VOZA-756723 format. One record per residue: x, y, z of N, C-alpha, C, O, CB in turn; residue in three letters. Coordinates in steps of 0.2 Angstrom, whole numbers, padded with zeros to 4 digits, always signed. Glycine has a CB too. Example, Ala and Ser with C-alpha at 12.3 -4.5 7.8 and 13.67 -1.06 7.14 Angstrom:
REM VOZA-756723
+0066-0028+0039+0062-0022+0039+0066-0016+0039+0071-0017+0042+0057-0022+0045ALA+0064-0011+0035+0068-0005+0036+0064+0000+0039+0067+0006+0040+0070-0003+0029SER
//
This chain:
REM VOZA-756723
+0004-0006+0000+0000+0000+0000+0005+0006+0000+0010+0007+0003-0004-0001+0006LEU+0002+0011-0004+0006+0018-0004+0005+0020+0003+0011+0021+0006+0004+0024-0010ILE+0000+0022+0006-0001+0024+0012+0004+0020+0018+0007+0024+0022-0009+0024+0014LEU+0005+0014+0018+0008+0011+0022+0016+0012+0021+0021+0014+0025+0006+0003+0022ALA+0018+0011+0014+0025+0011+0012+0027+0019+0011+0033+0020+0013+0026+0007+0006ASP+0024+0022+0009+0027+0029+0006+0026+0035+0010+0029+0041+0009+0023+0029+0000CYS+0021+0034+0015+0019+0041+0019+0022+0039+0026+0022+0034+0028+0010+0043+0020VAL+0025+0045+0028+0028+0045+0035+0023+0045+0041+0018+0048+0040+0033+0052+0037GLU+0024+0042+0046+0020+0043+0052+0019+0050+0054+0024+0054+0054+0022+0039+0057ASP+0014+0052+0057+0011+0058+0059+0013+0064+0055+0016+0069+0056+0014+0060+0066ASN+0011+0063+0048+0012+0068+0043+0007+0070+0040+0007+0074+0036+0017+0066+0038SER+0001+0067+0041-0006+0069+0037-0010+0073+0042-0011+0071+0048-0010+0062+0034ILE-0013+0079+0039-0018+0083+0043-0024+0081+0043-0028+0081+0048-0019+0090+0042ASP-0026+0078+0037-0033+0076+0036-0034+0071+0030-0030+0071+0025-0038+0083+0035GLN-0039+0067+0031-0040+0061+0027-0047+0061+0024-0051+0062+0029-0039+0055+0029VAL-0050+0061+0018-0057+0061+0017-0059+0056+0013-0056+0054+0008-0058+0067+0013CYS-0064+0052+0015-0066+0046+0011-0073+0047+0010-0077+0047+0014-0065+0039+0015ILE-0074+0048+0003-0082+0049+0001-0083+0043-0002-0080+0040-0006-0082+0056-0004PHE-0089+0041+0000-0094+0035-0002-0091+0029-0003-0093+0026-0008-0097+0036-0007PHE-0087+0027+0001-0084+0020+0000-0089+0015-0001-0094+0015+0003-0079+0018+0007PRO-0088+0010-0006-0092+0004-0006-0094+0001+0000-0089-0002+0004-0090-0001-0010ASP-0100+0000+0003-0101-0003+0009-0100-0011+0009-0100-0015+0014-0109-0001+0012PRO-0100-0014+0003-0099-0021+0002-0104-0025+0007-0102-0029+0012-0091-0023+0005PHE-0110-0024+0007-0115-0027+0012-0114-0035+0013-0115-0038+0018-0123-0025+0009ILE-0113-0037+0007-0113-0045+0008-0106-0047+0008-0105-0054+0008-0117-0049+0001THR-0101-0043+0009-0093-0045+0009-0091-0040+0014-0087-0036+0011-0089-0046+0002SER-0091-0039+0020-0088-0034+0024-0081-0035+0024-0078-0030+0025-0091-0035+0031PRO-0077-0040+0023-0070-0041+0023-0067-0037+0017-0061-0037+0017-0068-0047+0022GLU-0071-0035+0012-0069-0031+0006-0069-0024+0008-0066-0020+0004-0074-0033+0000ARG-0072-0021+0014-0073-0015+0015-0066-0010+0016-0061-0012+0020-0079-0015+0021ARG-0066-0005+0013-0060-0001+0015-0058+0002+0022-0053+0003+0024-0060+0005+0010ILE-0065+0002+0025-0064+0006+0032-0065-0002+0036-0070-0005+0037-0071+0012+0034ILE-0059-0004+0039-0059-0009+0044-0054-0007+0049-0050-0003+0048-0058-0016+0040ARG-0054-0011+0056-0050-0010+0060-0042-0009+0058-0039-0004+0060-0050-0015+0065PRO-0040-0013+0053-0033-0012+0051-0032-0005+0048-0027-0002+0049-0032-0018+0046ILE-0036-0003+0043-0036+0004+0040-0036+0009+0044-0033+0014+0043-0040+0004+0036SER-0040+0008+0050-0041+0014+0055-0034+0014+0059-0031+0020+0061-0047+0013+0060ILE-0031+0008+0060-0025+0009+0064-0020+0012+0059-0016+0017+0061-0022+0000+0067LYS-0020+0010+0053-0015+0013+0049-0016+0021+0048-0011+0025+0049-0016+0009+0041LEU-0022+0023+0047-0023+0029+0047-0021+0034+0053-0018+0039+0053-0030+0029+0046LEU-0022+0030+0060-0020+0033+0066-0012+0034+0066-0010+0039+0069-0023+0027+0071SER-0008+0030+0063-0002+0031+0063+0001+0036+0058+0006+0040+0059+0001+0024+0061GLU-0003+0036+0053-0001+0042+0047-0003+0048+0050+0000+0053+0048-0004+0040+0040LYS-0009+0050+0053-0012+0057+0055-0007+0059+0061-0005+0056+0065-0019+0056+0057LEU-0006+0066+0060-0004+0070+0065-0009+0070+0072-0015+0069+0071-0003+0077+0062LYS-0006+0070+0076-0011+0072+0083-0015+0077+0082-0013+0083+0080-0007+0073+0089ASN-0022+0076+0082-0027+0081+0081-0029+0081+0074-0033+0085+0072-0024+0088+0082GLY-0026+0077+0070-0028+0076+0063-0036+0075+0062-0040+0074+0067-0025+0070+0061GLY-0038+0075+0057-0046+0073+0055-0047+0068+0049-0044+0069+0044-0051+0081+0053ILE-0052+0064+0051-0054+0059+0046-0061+0060+0045-0065+0059+0050-0053+0051+0048VAL-0064+0063+0038-0070+0064+0036-0072+0057+0032-0068+0055+0028-0070+0070+0032HIS-0078+0054+0034-0081+0049+0029-0088+0051+0028-0091+0054+0032-0080+0042+0031VAL-0089+0050+0022-0096+0051+0020-0099+0045+0016-0096+0042+0012-0097+0057+0015ALA-0105+0044+0018-0108+0038+0014-0116+0040+0014-0118+0044+0018-0107+0030+0017THR-0119+0036+0009-0127+0037+0009-0131+0030+0011-0137+0029+0009-0130+0039+0002ASP-0127+0026+0014-0130+0020+0017-0130+0021+0025-0125+0021+0028-0126+0014+0014VAL-0136+0022+0028-0137+0022+0035-0134+0018+0039-0130+0019+0044-0143+0023+0037GLU-0134+0012+0037-0132+0005+0041-0124+0005+0041-0121+0004+0046-0135-0003+0037THR-0121+0007+0035-0114+0008+0035-0111+0014+0038-0106+0013+0041-0111+0008+0029TYR-0115+0020+0038-0113+0026+0043-0113+0024+0050-0108+0026+0054-0118+0032+0042ALA-0117+0020+0053-0118+0018+0060-0112+0013+0060-0108+0013+0065-0124+0015+0062ASN-0111+0009+0056-0105+0004+0057-0098+0007+0057-0094+0006+0062-0105-0001+0051HIS-0098+0012+0052-0091+0016+0052-0090+0019+0059-0085+0019+0062-0089+0021+0046VAL-0095+0023+0062-0095+0027+0068-0093+0023+0073-0089+0025+0077-0102+0030+0070THR-0096+0017+0074-0094+0013+0079-0087+0009+0079-0084+0008+0084-0099+0008+0078ASN-0085+0008+0073-0078+0005+0072-0073+0011+0074-0069+0009+0077-0076+0002+0065LEU-0074+0017+0072-0070+0022+0075-0070+0023+0082-0065+0024+0086-0071+0028+0071PHE-0076+0023+0085-0076+0024+0092-0073+0019+0096-0071+0020+0101-0083+0025+0094ASN-0073+0012+0092-0070+0006+0097-0063+0006+0095-0059+0003+0099-0073-0002+0096LYS-0060+0008+0089-0054+0007+0086-0049+0012+0088-0043+0011+0090-0055+0007+0079THR-0052+0018+0088-0046+0024+0089-0043+0025+0096-0046+0025+0101-0050+0031+0088CYS-0036+0025+0095-0033+0026+0102-0028+0033+0101-0025+0034+0107-0028+0019+0103ARG-0028+0036+0096-0025+0042+0095-0029+0048+0096-0035+0047+0095-0021+0042+0088LYS-0027+0053+0097-0031+0059+0097-0032+0062+0090-0028+0067+0088-0027+0065+0102ASN-0037+0059+0087-0039+0063+0081-0046+0064+0080-0050+0061+0084-0036+0060+0074PHE-0049+0067+0076-0056+0069+0076-0059+0065+0070-0057+0065+0064-0058+0077+0076GLU-0064+0062+0071-0069+0058+0066-0075+0062+0065-0079+0064+0069-0071+0050+0068PHE-0075+0064+0058-0081+0067+0056-0084+0062+0051-0082+0062+0045-0080+0074+0054GLY-0091+0059+0052-0093+0056+0048-0101+0054+0048-0104+0055+0053-0089+0050+0047GLY-0103+0052+0043-0111+0050+0044-0114+0050+0037-0110+0050+0032-0117+0055+0049GLY-0121+0051+0039-0125+0050+0033-0126+0056+0028-0128+0061+0031-0131+0047+0036LEU-0125+0056+0022-0127+0062+0018-0133+0059+0014-0134+0053+0011-0119+0064+0012CYS-0138+0064+0014-0144+0062+0011-0146+0067+0005-0143+0073+0005-0151+0060+0016SER-0151+0066+0001-0152+0071-0004-0153+0078-0001-0154+0083-0004-0157+0070-0009GLU
//
């Protein structure tokens, strides 16, 4: 992965993930998983921000719960449901 191999730790201010595929029937294929949140937390500066937008309510709730359970570093998660 480029993020893992080419980006220094504590070097990113903000990450935006817009409308990732929720892979309802194959959750192991989702981009937002505990391992990716861990990687983001290593690359983000202290106080960095992760924005996630989705139009699938169940996925918005899932992502919010994942960030709440997985985050151990001081960064802000802004995410949720985007509707018309």
